[in-house]
C-alpha positions as CSV (number, residue, x, y, z in Angstrom):
1,M,-75.0,-74.5,48.8
2,S,-71.6,-72.9,49.5
3,M,-71.4,-69.4,51.0
4,S,-69.8,-67.9,47.8
5,K,-72.5,-69.4,45.6
6,S,-75.1,-68.0,48.0
7,L,-73.6,-64.5,47.9
8,T,-73.3,-64.7,44.1
9,L,-77.0,-65.7,43.8
10,S,-78.0,-62.9,46.2
11,A,-76.0,-60.3,44.1
12,V,-77.6,-61.5,40.9
13,V,-81.1,-61.2,42.4
14,A,-80.4,-57.8,43.9
15,I,-79.1,-56.5,40.5
16,G,-82.2,-57.9,38.8
17,L,-84.5,-56.3,41.3
18,S,-82.7,-53.0,41.0
19,G,-83.0,-53.1,37.2
20,A,-86.7,-53.8,37.4
21,A,-87.2,-50.9,39.9
22,L,-85.3,-48.5,37.6
23,A,-87.3,-49.6,34.6
24,A,-90.5,-49.1,36.6
25,D,-89.3,-45.6,37.7
26,A,-88.5,-44.6,34.1
27,K,-91.9,-45.8,32.9
28,N,-93.6,-43.7,35.7
29,G,-91.5,-40.7,34.9
30,L,-89.4,-41.0,38.1
31,G,-86.2,-41.9,36.2
32,Q,-85.9,-38.5,34.5
33,P,-82.6,-36.5,34.7
34,P,-82.5,-33.7,37.3
35,G,-82.9,-31.0,34.6
36,L,-79.7,-29.2,35.4
37,G,-77.6,-27.4,32.7
38,Q,-78.5,-27.5,29.0
39,P,-77.6,-29.9,26.1
40,I,-74.3,-29.1,24.4
41,T,-74.4,-28.3,20.8
42,E,-72.0,-29.1,18.0
43,S,-71.0,-25.5,17.8
44,D,-70.2,-25.5,21.6
45,I,-67.9,-28.5,21.0
46,K,-66.3,-27.0,18.0
47,A,-65.3,-23.8,19.9
48,W,-63.2,-25.9,22.3
49,D,-62.0,-28.6,19.8
50,I,-59.0,-26.6,18.8
51,T,-56.2,-29.1,18.9
52,I,-53.6,-28.8,16.1
53,L,-51.9,-32.0,15.1
54,P,-48.2,-32.3,14.1
55,D,-49.3,-32.8,10.4
56,G,-51.2,-29.5,10.5
57,T,-54.7,-31.0,10.8
58,N,-57.0,-28.3,12.2
59,L,-54.8,-25.4,11.5
60,P,-57.1,-22.4,10.6
61,A,-56.9,-20.2,7.5
62,G,-54.5,-17.3,7.7
63,R,-50.9,-16.5,7.2
64,G,-48.3,-14.8,9.3
65,T,-44.9,-13.0,8.9
66,A,-42.2,-12.2,11.4
67,A,-42.4,-8.5,10.7
68,A,-46.1,-8.4,11.7
69,G,-45.4,-10.7,14.6
70,A,-42.7,-8.3,16.0
71,K,-45.4,-5.7,16.6
72,I,-47.7,-8.1,18.3
73,V,-44.9,-9.6,20.5
74,A,-43.9,-6.1,21.6
75,E,-47.4,-5.3,22.6
76,K,-48.8,-8.5,24.0
77,C,-45.8,-10.8,24.9
78,A,-43.1,-8.5,26.1
79,P,-44.7,-7.8,29.5
80,C,-43.9,-11.4,30.4
81,H,-41.2,-12.5,28.0
82,G,-39.2,-9.3,27.7
83,E,-38.2,-7.2,24.8
84,G,-38.0,-9.2,21.6
85,A,-39.1,-12.3,23.6
86,K,-35.6,-12.8,24.8
87,G,-36.5,-13.2,28.5
88,G,-38.3,-11.3,31.2
89,K,-40.4,-12.3,34.1
90,N,-41.0,-15.5,32.2
91,A,-38.9,-17.7,29.9
92,A,-37.0,-16.5,26.9
93,L,-38.8,-17.5,23.7
94,I,-35.9,-16.6,21.5
95,S,-32.6,-18.2,22.6
96,D,-29.6,-20.1,21.3
97,E,-29.0,-21.7,24.6
98,P,-28.5,-25.5,24.4
99,L,-30.7,-27.9,26.4
100,K,-29.2,-28.3,29.9
101,G,-30.5,-30.2,32.8
102,R,-33.0,-33.0,33.0
103,G,-36.7,-33.4,33.5
104,I,-38.8,-30.5,34.5
105,E,-35.8,-28.4,35.6
106,A,-34.2,-28.4,32.1
107,N,-34.1,-25.1,30.3
108,K,-36.5,-26.0,27.5
109,T,-36.8,-23.4,24.7
110,I,-38.6,-23.4,21.4
111,K,-35.4,-24.0,19.6
112,N,-33.7,-26.6,21.8
113,F,-36.8,-28.7,22.8
114,W,-40.0,-28.4,20.8
115,A,-40.5,-31.1,18.3
116,N,-43.2,-29.6,16.0
117,A,-43.8,-26.0,14.9
118,T,-47.6,-26.8,14.9
119,T,-47.4,-27.4,18.6
120,L,-46.1,-23.9,19.1
121,Y,-49.2,-22.6,17.2
122,D,-51.5,-24.8,19.3
123,Y,-50.0,-23.7,22.6
124,I,-50.0,-20.0,21.8
125,R,-53.5,-20.0,20.5
126,R,-54.8,-22.0,23.5
127,A,-52.9,-20.5,26.4
128,M,-51.6,-17.0,25.6
129,P,-51.4,-14.2,26.4
130,W,-51.5,-14.7,30.1
131,P,-53.8,-13.9,31.9
132,S,-56.2,-13.7,29.0
133,P,-55.8,-16.9,27.0
134,R,-57.7,-17.4,23.7
135,T,-57.9,-13.7,23.0
136,L,-55.5,-13.7,20.1
137,S,-56.9,-14.0,16.6
138,D,-55.7,-16.9,14.4
139,Q,-53.9,-14.2,12.3
140,E,-52.1,-12.9,15.4
141,V,-51.0,-16.4,16.3
142,Y,-49.6,-17.0,12.8
143,D,-47.7,-13.7,13.1
144,I,-46.3,-14.5,16.5
145,V,-45.3,-18.0,15.5
146,A,-43.5,-16.6,12.4
147,F,-41.7,-14.1,14.6
148,L,-40.6,-16.7,17.1
149,L,-39.4,-19.2,14.5
150,A,-37.5,-16.5,12.6
151,G,-36.0,-15.2,15.8
152,N,-34.8,-18.6,16.7
153,K,-33.3,-18.9,13.1
154,I,-35.5,-21.9,12.3
155,I,-37.1,-20.2,9.3
156,D,-36.0,-17.3,7.1
157,E,-37.2,-13.9,8.4
158,N,-39.2,-13.4,5.2
159,A,-40.9,-16.8,5.3
160,V,-44.7,-16.8,5.5
161,M,-46.3,-19.2,7.9
162,D,-49.7,-20.7,7.1
163,A,-51.6,-24.0,7.2
164,K,-49.4,-25.4,4.4
165,T,-45.9,-24.1,5.4
166,L,-46.1,-24.4,9.2
167,P,-46.2,-28.3,9.3
168,Q,-43.3,-28.4,6.9
169,V,-41.0,-26.5,9.4
170,K,-38.3,-28.9,10.6
171,M,-37.7,-28.1,14.3
172,P,-34.1,-28.7,15.5
173,N,-35.1,-31.2,18.1
174,R,-37.7,-33.1,16.1
175,D,-35.7,-36.3,15.7
176,N,-35.1,-36.6,19.5
177,F,-38.7,-37.3,20.2
178,I,-40.1,-40.8,20.2
179,I,-43.8,-40.8,19.4
180,K,-45.5,-43.2,21.9
181,F,-48.5,-44.0,19.7
182,P,-47.6,-43.1,16.1
183,D,-50.7,-44.9,14.7
184,R,-52.8,-42.3,16.5
185,I,-51.5,-39.4,14.5
């Protein structure tokens, strides 16, 4: 018998014996999990399954206006993004500046880069305000999004953003994105 056949046969026997030993342990109660943590529930998963898709799938109920958003931005966003979200310690959220540069160094803004308005909702709800993410209500997020879109002259300042209207917003840079897996959307 060749050496490789001998090693293959030895591996098969070892795997078979290991499987038999594990089955015996399970039968005797020795194959139990270590008992750490607790089972996750559907409600636990739902609390973190908050992804908003470009077509608006998973957008919550609610509606927002730029006027209401201005008050929230002044209170919760201005410390980092400056007065009127036009730039501060962190990036300007309202800007007419064209896209300049390449890659990570490019000056990406809501108006010159983002492809979908729903992504703006998703990001703000998930990550803002720093350093207390996920503390904004769904209503506050709709208001902030309406304020930012109106401030960037993407929607009318009196437009109402909700689960129906937000996915219909045509972002200025939408057509410059190539969806890698369009069948997954």
